C-alpha positions in Angstrom: -11.3 -3.2 -41.1 -14.5 -2.9 -39.1 -15.5 0.6 -38.1 -17.4 1.2 -34.9 -17.2 5.0 -35.0 -20.9 5.5 -35.8 -22.1 3.0 -33.1 -19.9 4.8 -30.6 -21.7 8.1 -31.3 -25.1 6.5 -31.2 -24.3 4.7 -28.0 -23.1 7.9 -26.4 -26.3 9.8 -27.4 -28.5 6.9 -26.2 -26.8 6.7 -22.8 -27.1 10.5 -22.2 -30.7 10.5 -23.4 -31.7 7.5 -21.3 -30.0 8.7 -18.1 -31.3 12.3 -18.6 -34.8 11.0 -19.1 -34.7 9.0 -15.9 -32.4 11.2 -13.9 -35.1 12.6 -11.6 -37.4 10.1 -9.9 -41.1 10.7 -10.1 -41.3 11.4 -6.3 -38.8 14.2 -6.8 -40.4 15.8 -9.8 -41.2 18.9 -7.7 -37.8 19.0 -6.1 -36.6 22.6 -5.3 -33.9 24.2 -7.3 -31.4 23.5 -4.4 -30.9 20.1 -6.0 -29.8 21.6 -9.3 -26.1 21.3 -8.3 -26.4 17.6 -7.7 -28.1 17.1 -11.1 -25.3 19.1 -12.8 -22.5 17.0 -11.1 -24.2 13.8 -12.0 -24.7 14.8 -15.7 -21.1 16.0 -15.9 -19.9 12.7 -14.4 -21.9 10.6 -16.8 -20.7 12.6 -19.8 -17.1 12.3 -18.6 -17.3 8.6 -18.1 -18.9 8.2 -21.5 -16.0 10.1 -23.0 -13.5 7.8 -21.2 -15.2 4.8 -22.7 -15.0 6.3 -26.2 -11.3 7.0 -25.7 -10.8 3.3 -24.9 -12.8 2.3 -27.9 -11.0 4.7 -30.2 -7.6 3.4 -29.0 -8.8 -0.1 -29.6 -9.9 0.8 -33.1 -6.6 2.5 -33.8 -4.6 -0.5 -32.6 -6.4 -2.7 -35.1 -5.8 -0.3 -38.0 -3.7 -2.4 -40.5 -0.4 -0.7 -40.0 -0.5 -0.8 -36.2 -1.9 -4.3 -36.1 0.6 -5.8 -38.4 3.5 -4.3 -36.4 2.0 -5.4 -33.1 1.0 -8.9 -34.4 4.6 -9.5 -35.4 5.4 -9.3 -31.7 2.7 -11.3 -30.0 3.9 -10.3 -26.6 3.6 -6.7 -27.4 0.1 -7.2 -28.8 -1.1 -9.2 -25.8 0.5 -6.8 -23.3 -1.8 -4.1 -24.6 -5.0 -6.2 -24.2 -4.4 -8.5 -21.3 -5.6 -7.6 -17.8 -2.9 -6.5 -15.4 -1.4 -9.4 -13.5 -2.2 -7.8 -10.2 -5.8 -8.1 -11.1 -5.5 -11.7 -9.9 -3.9 -10.9 -6.6 -6.6 -9.7 -4.2 -4.6 -10.5 -1.0 -3.0 -7.1 -1.0 -4.6 -4.4 1.2 -3.8 -1.8 -1.5 -5.3 -4.0 -4.2 -7.6 -1.4 -5.7 -5.1 1.4 -5.7 -2.4 -0.8 -7.1 -4.6 -2.1 -9.9 -5.6 1.5 -10.8 -2.0 2.5 -11.0 -1.3 -0.5 -13.3 -3.9 0.8 -15.6 -2.9 4.5 -15.8 0.9 4.4 -15.2 2.8 6.0 -18.1 5.5 3.4 -17.7 3.0 0.7 -18.7 2.6 2.3 -22.2 3.8 0.4 -25.3 5.0 2.3 -28.3 4.0 1.2 -31.8 4.8 3.4 -34.8 5.3 6.5 -32.7 2.0 6.0 -30.9 1.7 5.1 -27.2 -0.9 2.5 -26.3 -1.9 1.8 -22.7 -3.6 -1.3 -21.3 -6.9 -1.5 -23.1 -8.5 -4.4 -21.2 -12.0 -4.0 -19.9 -10.7 -4.5 -16.3 -8.7 -1.2 -16.8 -11.7 0.6 -18.1 -13.7 -0.6 -15.1 -11.0 0.5 -12.7 -10.9 4.0 -14.2 -14.7 4.3 -14.1 -14.7 3.1 -10.5 -12.2 5.8 -9.7 -14.4 8.4 -11.3 -17.4 7.1 -9.4 -15.5 7.4 -6.1 -14.6 11.0 -6.9 -18.2 11.7 -7.9 -19.5 10.3 -4.6 -17.1 12.6 -2.7 -18.3 15.6 -4.7 -21.9 14.6 -4.0 -21.2 14.6 -0.2 -19.5 18.0 -0.3 -22.3 19.9 -2.0 -24.5 21.9 0.4 -27.3 21.6 1.3 -27.2 17.9 1.8 -29.9 16.2 -0.3 -32.3 13.6 0.9 -30.6 10.2 1.3 -32.9 8.5 -1.2 -32.3 11.3 -3.7 -28.6 11.0 -3.3 -28.7 7.2 -3.6 -30.8 7.4 -6.7 -28.2 9.6 -8.4 -25.4 7.3 -7.4 -27.4 4.3 -8.8 -27.8 6.1 -12.2 -24.1 6.8 -12.5 -23.3 3.2 -11.5 -25.7 1.9 -14.1 -24.2 4.1 -16.8 -20.7 2.8 -15.9 -21.9 -0.9 -16.0 -23.4 -0.4 -19.4 -20.3 1.3 -20.7 -18.0 -1.6 -19.5 -20.4 -4.1 -21.1 -20.5 -2.2 -24.3 -16.7 -1.9 -24.5 -16.2 -5.6 -23.5 -18.4 -6.8 -26.4 -16.5 -4.6 -28.9 -13.2 -5.6 -27.3 -13.9 -9.3 -27.9 -15.2 -8.6 -31.4 -12.1 -6.7 -32.4 -9.8 -9.5 -31.3 -11.8 -12.1 -33.2 -12.0 -9.8 -36.2 -8.2 -9.4 -36.2 -7.8 -13.2 -36.4 -10.3 -13.5 -39.2 -8.5 -10.6 -41.0 -5.2 -12.5 -40.8 -6.8 -15.7 -42.0 -8.4 -13.9 -44.9 -5.0 -12.5 -46.0 -3.4 -15.9 -45.8 -6.2 -17.5 -47.9 -5.9 -14.8 -50.5 -2.1 -15.6 -50.7 -2.8 -19.3 -50.9 -5.3 -18.8 -53.7 -2.9 -16.7 -55.6 -0.2 -19.4 -55.3 -2.6 -22.1 -56.4 -3.5 -20.1 -59.5 0.2 -19.7 -60.3 0.6 -23.5 -60.0 -2.4 -24.0 -62.2 -1.0 -21.7 -64.9 2.3 -23.7 -64.9 0.6 -27.1 -65.1 -1.6 -25.8 -67.9 1.4 -25.6 -70.1 1.7 -29.4 -70.2 -0.6 -31.5 -72.3 -3.3 -33.3 -70.3 -3.3 -36.3 -72.6 -0.3 -38.4 -73.5 -0.2 -39.8 -77.1 -0.2 -43.6 -77.4 -0.4 -43.9 -73.6 -1.9 -47.4 -73.9 0.4 -48.9 -76.5 2.9 -51.6 -75.6 5.3 -50.7 -78.5 7.8 -48.0 -78.6 7.1 -45.0 -80.8 
C-alpha cells in the first residue's frame, strides 16, 4: 500500500512555517505587544486545523490498509458511504443548510464499523465543513479579545487562517483521489497475479503432452 505518513508530516511543518513567516504584515512589524493574544489564537487555530486534516488523512490511510479495504470493498455500499459527500450537500434550499451539512459530517450515527473500527464520512466536503466551523469559532474568538485590533490587522489574520484551510482541503482532496485510484489498481494487480498463476498452471499441464504428433501427415494407419 502507498504510505503518505512522511508527506503528511512535511506538509504540516511547511504550512506552520509558511504561515508563521508571513503571519505579521510588514506594516505591523512594530505592532505593540497588545496584539500578542491575536497571534496566539491564530497560531493555535492553524495548528488545530492542520491536526484535523491529518486525522482525516490518517483515517483514509487506515481505511485502505489491506484488511480494512478488503472487508469494505466486499460491500461496495459500505465503502462508498464512507467516501461519498453527504446527500444533503446537494440540497441548498434549506435555511439550515450549513448546520445540517456539518451535523451530517460529525454525527456519531453516521459512523460505519469495519473490523471493530469506526469510520466517519471522509469526503473532502466534510473536511471543509469542519474547517469552516473551526474558522467561524476562530472569528468569534478574535472579536472577543480585548483590546480590539485594527480592522486591517484582524482581516489579515482571518485571511491567513482561511488560506491555510484552503490549502489543507486541496492537499487532502488530492490524496483522497489518489487513494481511491490506488485501491482500484491494487485490486487489478491482485487479479492479474491470480490470472498469471492460473495460466502457469495450464502451461504446466499442457507441457505434459507432446508438441509433435508422430506420422501426422501419413494417410495410412499405423
